[in-house]
Structures are given as structure tokens and as C-alpha cells.
C-alpha positions in Angstrom: -22.0 8.3 37.4 -21.8 10.4 34.2 -18.0 10.5 34.7 -17.9 6.7 34.7 -20.0 6.5 31.5 -17.6 9.0 29.8 -14.6 6.9 30.8 -16.3 3.8 29.5 -17.1 5.4 26.2 -13.5 6.7 25.8 -12.1 3.3 26.6 -14.4 1.7 24.0 -13.4 4.3 21.3 -9.7 3.7 22.1 -10.1 -0.1 21.9 -12.0 0.2 18.6 -9.3 2.5 17.1 -6.5 0.2 18.2 -8.2 -2.9 16.7 -8.8 -1.0 13.4 -5.2 0.0 13.3 -3.8 -3.4 14.1 -6.5 -5.7 12.5 -7.2 -6.8 9.0 -8.2 -3.3 7.8 -4.9 -1.7 9.1 -3.5 -1.6 5.6 -6.3 0.5 4.1 -5.6 4.1 3.4 -2.9 6.4 1.9 0.7 5.7 2.5 4.0 7.4 1.6 7.4 5.6 1.6 9.7 6.7 4.4 12.1 7.8 1.6 9.2 10.1 0.4 9.6 8.9 -3.2 6.3 7.2 -3.7 2.7 7.4 -2.5 0.1 4.6 -2.7 -3.5 4.2 -1.7 -4.5 0.7 -0.5 -8.1 -0.4 -0.7 -10.1 -3.5 -0.2 -12.1 -5.1 -2.9 -13.9 -8.3 -2.0 -11.6 -10.3 0.2 -8.4 -8.9 -1.4 -6.4 -5.7 -1.1 -5.1 -3.5 -4.0 -3.0 -0.4 -4.3 -2.7 2.4 -6.8 -0.1 4.9 -7.5 -0.9 8.4 -6.2 2.5 9.9 -6.9 6.1 8.9 -7.3 9.3 10.8 -8.2 10.0 8.2 -10.9 6.4 8.3 -12.3 6.0 12.0 -12.8 7.7 14.4 -15.2 10.3 16.9 -14.1 7.5 19.3 -13.0 6.6 16.9 -10.2 3.0 16.8 -11.3 2.5 15.5 -14.8 2.2 11.7 -15.0 4.7 9.8 -17.1 3.4 7.1 -19.5 3.7 3.4 -18.8 6.4 3.0 -21.5 8.1 0.0 -20.0 5.0 -2.1 -19.6 5.5 -5.6 -21.1 2.0 -5.3 -22.7 2.4 -2.9 -25.6 -1.3 -1.9 -25.4 -0.7 -0.4 -22.0 2.3 1.7 -22.8 0.3 4.9 -23.5 -1.5 5.0 -20.2 -0.6 7.4 -17.4 1.1 5.9 -14.4 -0.6 8.0 -11.8 -3.8 6.1 -10.7 -2.9 2.7 -12.1 -3.4 -0.3 -9.9 0.2 -1.4 -9.1 -0.5 -3.7 -6.2 -2.9 -6.6 -6.6 -4.4 -9.6 -4.8 -3.0 -9.2 -1.3 -5.0 -11.4 1.1 -5.1 -11.2 4.9 -3.9 -14.5 6.5 -4.5 -13.5 10.1 -1.0 -12.0 10.6 0.0 -10.4 7.4 -1.1 -9.8 3.8 0.2 -12.4 1.4 -0.1 -13.7 -2.1 0.1 -10.3 -3.8 1.7 -9.0 -6.9 3.4 -5.6 -7.4 4.1 -3.8 -10.6 7.2 -1.6 -10.6 6.3 0.8 -13.3 9.8 2.5 -13.7 11.3 -0.9 -14.6 8.2 -2.6 -16.1 8.8 -5.6 -13.8 6.3 -7.6 -11.7 7.2 -9.1 -8.3 5.4 -11.3 -5.8 4.8 -9.3 -2.6 3.5 -9.4 0.9 2.9 -6.7 3.5 2.3 -6.2 7.2 1.5 -3.3 9.5 3.3 -2.8 12.7 3.4 0.1 15.1 1.7 2.4 12.5 4.1 1.6 9.7 3.4 -0.5 6.6 6.1 -2.8 5.4 5.8 -3.9 1.7 8.2 -6.7 0.6 8.7 -7.4 -3.1 10.5 -10.5 -4.2 11.1 -13.0 -7.0 10.6 -16.7 -6.1 11.1 -16.7 -2.3 10.6 -13.8 0.1 14.1 -14.2 1.5 15.4 -12.9 -1.9 13.6 -9.6 -1.8 13.5 -6.0 -0.7 11.2 -4.3 1.9 10.1 -0.7 1.7 8.7 1.1 4.7 5.7 3.4 4.6 4.0 5.8 6.9 0.4 7.2 6.8 -0.1 10.1 4.4 -3.1 12.4 4.5 
């Protein structure tokens, strides 16, 4: 009898973890691009998802640690801020299948793009585009501790 209870508990834990990884909250956490050139942390605020830069080879100085300044920002008042820690991904909203309606700031260029994201088989896919999604680029990310 104890063995059956243990099996039931293990099945419940597995099912809960699977749902958490594949449901609405699957995007929350720390991610690194498969190219290993940028790290983001995605978090939920209200009913929307946001992301901040944790590190990136184009947003740090040659020492690999010191944050560069946001010198290409279209808003002159923000050009003196450090890039590490800024919110670069805003307003993603879960639609039942994917996260849509977002905006992403590409600090190295100073450009803003529309974006959407989805999580599939433990990977996050983040697509930035101008106008229509068909005319964009997708970056693939894996979990990062």
C-alpha cells in the first residue's frame, strides 16, 4: 500500500512539473541563447512577461564583465545607463499557445522590434520582426542556471 502511495505521489509530481514546463509559466526563468552570446531573465508582472539582459557579448566591455552604456538608445536621456539589467523585452502576453504582442529592444543597434515567443521541448524561441512575423528572425534559447 505504501508503495502505491509513493507511485501516486511521483506521478503527481511528474505531471505538475510537465505542466509547469509546458504551460503559461514555461517561459519564466533564466535563458541563454544557443549561440551563447546573450543571457536573459524572463519574469511575469501582472498578466504580461518581461525580460532583462543578464549578460551579452555585445553589451559588455572587452573584460567580459563590465557593462557597456546604452549609447545607441533613441532616447538621449537613457544613453548613460548600463545595459546589464535593463528591461529589453516587454509586454509579451500568453494567448494559450504562445506569447505574443511583445516588443524587444536590441541594445547593440538601438532598434526596437515586435516580438513573440514560444517554448517547445525545453527550448525557448524568440522571434523579433518588423511589421509581420514572416519578415523576422528567431533566436533559440536553452535554460541557464
